[in-house]
C-alpha positions as CSV (number, residue, x, y, z in Angstrom):
1,I,0.0,0.0,0.0
2,N,1.3,3.5,-0.8
3,W,0.4,5.1,2.5
4,F,-0.3,8.8,2.9
5,W,0.3,11.4,5.5
6,Q,-2.6,12.5,7.7
7,A,-1.4,16.0,8.9
8,S,-3.0,18.2,11.5
9,Y,-2.3,20.8,14.1
10,P,-2.7,19.2,17.6
11,G,-6.3,19.3,18.9
12,S,-7.9,19.0,15.4
13,G,-9.6,15.7,15.9
14,A,-7.0,13.5,14.2
15,D,-7.9,10.4,16.4
16,M,-11.5,10.5,15.3
17,H,-10.5,10.9,11.7
18,T,-8.1,7.9,11.8
19,D,-10.9,5.9,13.4
20,L,-13.1,6.7,10.5
21,T,-10.4,5.8,8.0
22,R,-9.7,2.5,9.7
23,T,-13.4,1.5,9.9
24,L,-14.0,2.5,6.3
25,T,-11.1,0.4,4.9
26,G,-10.0,-2.2,7.5
27,Y,-6.4,-1.0,7.1
28,E,-4.1,0.2,9.9
29,T,-3.1,3.8,10.6
30,A,0.1,4.8,12.5
31,Y,1.5,7.9,14.3
32,T,5.0,9.1,14.1
33,E,7.2,12.2,14.2
34,E,10.5,10.4,13.8
35,L,11.7,9.0,10.4
36,D,13.4,5.9,12.0
37,E,9.9,4.8,13.1
38,L,8.7,4.6,9.5
39,S,10.7,1.5,8.7
40,G,8.7,-0.4,11.3
41,L,5.2,0.4,10.0
42,P,2.8,-2.5,9.8
43,Q,2.5,-4.0,6.3
44,H,-1.1,-2.8,5.9
45,T,-0.6,0.8,7.1
46,L,-2.8,3.1,5.1
47,A,-2.1,6.5,6.8
48,V,0.5,7.9,9.1
49,K,-0.7,10.7,11.4
50,T,1.7,13.6,12.1
51,H,1.6,17.0,13.7
52,W,4.8,18.1,12.0
53,P,5.7,20.9,11.8
54,S,3.6,22.3,14.7
55,L,5.8,23.5,17.6
56,K,4.8,20.7,19.9
57,Y,7.9,18.6,19.2
58,F,10.7,21.1,19.0
59,Y,11.5,22.2,22.6
60,E,11.6,20.0,25.7
61,G,10.4,20.9,29.1
62,D,9.1,24.4,28.2
63,R,6.2,24.6,25.8
64,T,6.9,28.3,25.1
65,P,10.0,28.7,22.9
66,S,12.1,31.8,23.1
67,P,11.2,34.8,20.8
68,E,14.6,34.3,19.1
69,F,13.8,30.7,18.3
70,L,10.5,31.2,16.5
71,P,11.6,33.3,13.4
72,R,14.5,31.0,12.8
73,F,12.4,27.9,13.3
74,W,9.7,28.9,10.8
75,K,12.2,30.3,8.3
76,D,13.9,26.9,8.1
77,V,10.8,24.8,8.1
78,L,8.9,26.8,5.5
79,D,12.0,26.6,3.3
80,T,11.5,23.0,2.2
81,D,14.9,22.9,0.6
82,S,16.7,23.9,3.8
83,K,19.2,21.4,5.1
84,K,18.1,22.3,8.6
85,N,14.7,20.7,8.0
86,R,14.3,17.4,9.8
87,Y,12.9,15.7,6.7
88,D,11.0,16.2,3.5
89,P,7.7,14.3,3.8
90,R,7.5,14.0,0.0
91,Q,10.4,11.5,0.1
92,Y,8.2,9.1,2.0
93,A,4.6,9.6,0.8
94,S,3.3,11.2,-2.4
95,R,-0.1,12.2,-0.9
96,V,-1.4,13.9,2.2
97,L,-4.8,14.3,3.9
98,L,-4.7,17.7,5.7
99,L,-7.2,17.9,8.5
100,L,-8.1,21.4,9.6
101,R,-10.0,22.6,12.6
102,H,-10.7,26.3,13.3
103,P,-8.0,27.7,15.6
104,I,-10.7,29.1,17.8
105,D,-11.4,25.5,18.8
106,S,-8.2,23.6,18.0
107,I,-6.0,25.8,20.2
108,P,-8.0,25.3,23.4
109,S,-8.4,21.6,22.5
110,Y,-4.6,21.3,22.3
111,F,-4.3,23.1,25.7
112,N,-6.7,20.5,27.2
113,N,-4.2,17.9,26.0
114,I,-1.4,19.7,27.7
115,Y,-3.3,20.1,30.9
116,E,-4.2,16.3,31.0
117,E,-0.5,15.4,30.3
118,D,0.8,17.7,32.9
119,N,-1.6,16.4,35.5
120,G,-1.3,12.7,34.8
121,M,-4.9,12.4,33.4
122,D,-6.2,10.2,30.7
123,G,-6.4,11.8,27.3
124,H,-9.7,13.3,26.2
125,S,-11.0,13.0,29.8
126,T,-11.0,16.5,31.3
127,H,-11.5,20.2,30.3
128,A,-8.9,22.3,32.0
129,P,-10.1,25.0,34.5
130,L,-11.1,28.3,33.0
131,E,-8.4,30.3,34.9
132,A,-5.7,27.9,33.6
133,W,-6.9,28.4,30.0
134,V,-7.0,32.2,30.4
135,G,-3.4,32.3,31.7
136,W,-2.1,30.0,29.1
137,R,-4.0,31.7,26.3
138,D,-2.7,35.2,27.1
139,Y,0.9,33.9,27.2
140,N,0.8,31.5,24.2
141,F,-1.9,32.7,21.8
142,N,0.2,34.4,19.1
143,V,2.7,31.5,19.1
144,Q,0.0,28.9,18.7
145,L,-2.0,30.8,16.2
146,M,1.1,31.1,14.0
147,S,1.9,27.5,14.5
148,W,-1.6,26.7,13.2
149,V,-1.1,29.1,10.2
150,N,2.3,27.9,9.3
151,H,1.4,24.2,9.7
152,T,-1.4,24.7,7.2
153,R,0.8,26.7,4.8
154,Y,3.6,24.1,5.0
155,W,1.4,21.2,3.8
156,L,-0.5,23.2,1.2
157,D,2.9,24.3,-0.3
158,L,4.4,20.8,-0.2
159,Y,1.5,19.2,-2.0
160,P,0.1,21.9,-4.3
161,D,-1.4,19.3,-6.8
162,Q,-4.9,18.7,-5.7
163,D,-4.7,15.1,-7.0
164,S,-2.0,14.5,-4.3
165,R,-3.9,15.9,-1.4
166,Y,-7.3,16.1,0.3
167,V,-8.2,18.9,2.7
168,S,-10.8,17.9,5.3
169,S,-12.3,20.0,8.0
170,Y,-13.3,18.8,11.4
171,E,-16.3,21.0,11.3
172,S,-17.6,19.3,8.1
173,I,-16.8,15.7,9.1
174,T,-18.4,16.1,12.5
175,S,-21.5,17.9,11.3
176,S,-24.2,15.8,13.0
177,K,-26.7,18.7,13.1
178,D,-26.4,18.9,9.3
179,E,-26.1,15.2,8.5
180,K,-26.1,15.9,4.8
181,R,-22.9,18.0,5.2
182,G,-21.3,15.3,7.4
183,K,-22.1,12.5,5.0
184,K,-20.9,14.5,2.0
185,S,-17.5,14.9,3.8
186,A,-17.4,11.2,4.4
187,L,-18.0,10.4,0.8
188,Q,-15.2,12.9,-0.2
189,L,-12.9,11.0,2.2
190,A,-13.9,7.7,0.7
191,R,-13.1,9.0,-2.8
192,F,-9.7,10.0,-1.6
193,L,-9.1,6.6,0.0
194,R,-10.2,4.8,-3.2
195,Q,-7.4,6.6,-5.1
196,T,-4.8,5.1,-2.8
197,S,-2.7,2.5,-4.6
198,G,-3.2,-0.9,-3.1
199,V,-6.4,-0.3,-1.3
200,D,-9.1,-2.8,-2.3
201,T,-12.4,-2.5,-0.4
202,A,-15.9,-2.7,-1.7
203,L,-17.3,-0.6,1.2
204,L,-15.8,2.6,-0.3
205,D,-17.9,2.1,-3.5
206,I,-21.3,2.0,-1.8
207,A,-22.5,5.5,-0.7
208,D,-25.0,4.2,1.8
209,D,-22.4,2.0,3.5
210,V,-20.0,5.0,3.7
211,A,-22.7,7.1,5.2
212,C,-23.7,4.4,7.7
213,T,-20.0,4.0,8.8
214,W,-19.7,7.7,9.2
215,H,-22.7,7.8,11.4
216,Q,-21.4,4.9,13.5
217,V,-17.9,6.3,14.0
218,V,-18.6,10.0,14.2
219,V,-22.2,10.5,15.4
220,D,-22.9,7.4,17.6
221,A,-19.4,6.9,19.0
222,R,-18.4,10.6,19.3
223,G,-19.9,10.9,22.8
224,G,-17.3,8.4,24.1
225,T,-14.4,10.4,22.8
226,Q,-15.5,13.8,24.2
227,R,-14.1,15.2,27.4
228,S,-16.9,14.6,30.0
229,T,-15.4,16.4,33.0
230,N,-14.8,20.1,33.5
231,A,-12.0,20.5,36.0
232,N,-13.7,23.7,37.4
233,G,-17.2,22.3,37.1
234,G,-20.1,24.1,35.4
235,Q,-20.4,25.0,31.7
236,Y,-17.5,24.5,29.4
237,V,-16.4,27.8,27.9
238,R,-13.1,28.9,26.3
239,P,-13.3,32.7,25.9
240,Y,-11.2,35.0,23.8
241,D,-10.9,38.8,24.0
242,A,-11.3,41.1,21.0
243,S,-7.6,41.2,20.2
244,H,-7.5,37.4,19.8
245,L,-10.5,37.4,17.5
246,N,-8.9,40.2,15.5
247,R,-5.7,38.3,15.1
248,M,-7.5,35.2,14.0
249,E,-9.5,37.1,11.5
250,E,-6.4,38.8,10.1
251,E,-4.6,35.5,9.6
252,L,-7.5,33.6,8.2
253,A,-8.2,36.4,5.7
254,K,-4.6,36.3,4.6
255,M,-4.9,32.5,4.1
256,K,-8.1,32.9,2.1
257,L,-6.4,35.6,-0.1
258,E,-3.2,33.6,-0.6
259,Y,-4.6,30.2,-1.3
260,G,-8.3,30.8,-2.1
261,S,-7.6,31.8,-5.7
262,K,-5.7,28.6,-6.3
263,Y,-7.7,26.1,-4.3
264,Q,-11.5,26.2,-4.1
265,D,-11.5,23.7,-1.2
266,V,-9.3,26.0,0.9
267,A,-11.3,29.1,-0.1
268,D,-14.5,27.4,1.1
269,I,-13.1,26.4,4.4
270,M,-11.6,29.8,5.1
271,R,-14.9,31.4,4.2
272,V,-16.7,29.2,6.8
273,Y,-14.0,30.0,9.4
274,L,-14.4,33.7,8.9
275,Q,-18.1,33.4,9.3
276,M,-17.6,31.4,12.5
277,L,-15.5,34.3,13.8
278,R,-18.3,36.7,13.0
279,E,-20.7,34.5,15.0
280,K,-18.3,34.2,17.8
281,R,-18.1,38.0,18.2
282,K,-21.8,38.1,18.8
283,T,-21.8,35.6,21.6
284,E,-18.3,35.9,23.1
285,I,-18.0,36.4,26.9
286,T,-14.8,38.3,27.7
287,V,-12.9,36.7,30.5
288,G,-9.4,37.7,31.5
289,E,-9.2,40.4,28.8
290,N,-5.9,42.1,28.6
291,R,-6.2,45.8,29.5
């Protein structure tokens, strides 16, 4: 099987997406950030999940790298011909599935992962306390927003040919309120999977079976993968102040302008993300706003 990368910023729902891929095809998926692990992939591996080049893996002990580190890091990473790059993903797989989730949700989801790890909790079990989120948000927001932006740019630039990549959005694939939208995303995923050399599964050719599998994995089972406990009790909320929303809007608009004219799928996603920000402004509760 000619496996493909499944790339995502941390907190974007990659585990759910790999569950759907496995269930649709019966093939294995793997996770790695180190090249020496690729040689040990199971024979029937279809996809390899990676968060490269998000900042998660490039500093130990302190999740907030120095200001001097960041410009140098992104300059080297976004220059795909730089010898300082850890690797060129194209040498190992000719296709990528890029999974996007709005930074307004993926950044706090990633923080929940950090909180669970730091406190010895099971993954996907607990929402961090509100005050912990506010403190981390104010200190890390710009770093993480640019990590999301540059991660997205990196994979779009590496795989510009739309025949070699598929861009999926968490919001579409998990759209249980609008099941038509969710099923459409599942069928688009199935089409991408069918184009993978070596994959032979009749399930992908039957639209009703794909839709049924999507409902089973995403809608029915999703409740078991959601964090059920709020560390501070009460309603789960992850607020932003106006400056955070403005920065997100600025970067998403740049992304839409830069890639939207070339890639309709990216343009559509960025258009939805900008609309989500407009809706967020109407309902946002300001907590811990910087003065």
